[in-house]
MARGUSE-845310 format. One record per residue (C-alpha): y, x, z; residue in one letter. Coordinates in steps of 0.25 Angstrom, whole numbers, padded with zeros to 4 digits, always signed. Each point is the difference from the previous one (the first is absolute). Example, Ala and Ser with C-alpha at 12.3 -4.5 7.8 and 13.67 -1.06 7.14 Angstrom:
<nodes>
-0018+0049+0031A +0014+0006-0002S 
</nodes>
This chain:
<nodes>
-0031+0136-0042M +0005-0002+0014F +0015-0001-0004Q -0004-0014-0007G -0008-0005+0012F +0013+0004+0010K +0009-0007-0011E -0009-0012+0001F -0001+0001+0015I +0014+0002+0002T +0006-0011-0010K +0005-0012+0008G -0009-0011-0004N -0012+0008+0005V +0005+0000+0014I +0007-0013+0001D -0015-0005-0006L -0007+0006+0012A +0010-0004+0011V +0000-0014-0006A -0017+0001+0002V +0000+0005+0014V +0011-0011+0004I -0008-0010-0008G -0013+0004+0009G +0009-0001+0014A +0007-0013-0005F -0014-0007-0003T -0004+0003+0014T +0012-0008+0005I -0002-0011-0010V -0014-0001+0004N +0004+0000+0015A +0010-0011-0002V -0012-0008-0008V -0010+0002+0010S +0009-0003+0014A +0007-0010-0006I -0004-0008-0013I -0015+0001+0004T +0000-0007+0012P +0009-0011-0006L -0010-0003-0012V -0011-0001+0011S +0007-0012+0006L -0006-0007-0011F -0013+0005-0004F -0009+0011+0005N +0001+0012-0008A -0013+0006+0003D -0006-0012-0007E +0006+0002-0014T -0012+0005-0005G -0008-0011+0002K +0009-0009-0007V -0004-0001-0015G -0005-0008-0011I -0016-0001+0000T -0007-0002-0012V -0015-0003+0000K -0008+0010-0008G -0009-0004-0012I -0010+0009+0002Y +0004+0007+0012A +0008-0002+0013Q +0012-0007+0002D +0013+0009-0003V +0012-0002+0008T +0013+0005-0006F +0009+0005+0013P +0012-0005-0005V +0004+0000+0015G +0001+0016+0000E +0011-0002-0013L +0008-0010+0007I +0000+0010+0012S +0004+0012-0009A +0012-0009-0006V +0005-0005+0014I +0001+0015+0004S +0006+0005-0012F +0011-0011+0001L +0003+0003+0014A +0002+0014-0002V +0008-0003-0012A +0008-0009+0010I +0001+0009+0010V +0005+0011-0009V +0011-0008-0008Y +0005-0007+0013F -0001+0011+0010V +0003+0012-0009F +0006-0006-0014V +0011-0009+0004V +0005+0008+0011P +0001+0012-0009M +0008-0010-0011N +0009-0002+0011K +0003+0012+0005Y +0003+0006-0013K +0010-0013-0004E +0008+0006+0013R +0000+0013-0004Q +0005-0004-0014A +0010-0010+0007A +0005+0012+0007K +0000+0011-0011N +0003-0009-0013P -0004+0009-0012A +0012+0006-0006V +0000-0005-0016E +0002+0010-0009E +0012+0000-0010E -0007-0003-0015T +0005+0008-0009L +0003-0004-0014P -0010-0001-0010S +0001+0008-0013E +0005-0010-0008Q +0011-0004+0009E +0005+0015+0000L +0002+0000-0014L +0007-0013-0002I +0010+0006+0010E +0001+0013-0007I +0003-0007-0013R +0009-0010+0006D +0007+0012+0006A +0000+0008-0014L +0005-0013-0007R +0013-0002+0010K +0003+0016-0002R -0001-0001-0015A +0010-0014+0001A +0010+0008+0008S +0001+0012-0007S 
</nodes>
């Protein structure tokens, strides 16, 4: 029983996944800090983020009170998501892609010599046997 658990834990995939979760948590803190320090103040130049819950569509109630659908909260969530996505893409993904391109240019991949297919080998053997039979 413990042997199976030991094999499960020591597999590379489990360790890689655990490291990815921990790094992802730390990475979230960095992205949120960039968004709150840079993106949110830029958005607040155009409208007050504290009042987004008050923005919405109000429908008069038929039997009861009026109901407000807080569309402002939805818009705020979409803007926040897009801000995080933009920060992740331009601050982390684009530079990492450029770095990988430079590394690939420095160390070009060595192309492996492709081996002939089984059919090509058989054709070569056949031709060699014909040539040998013709010369005899």
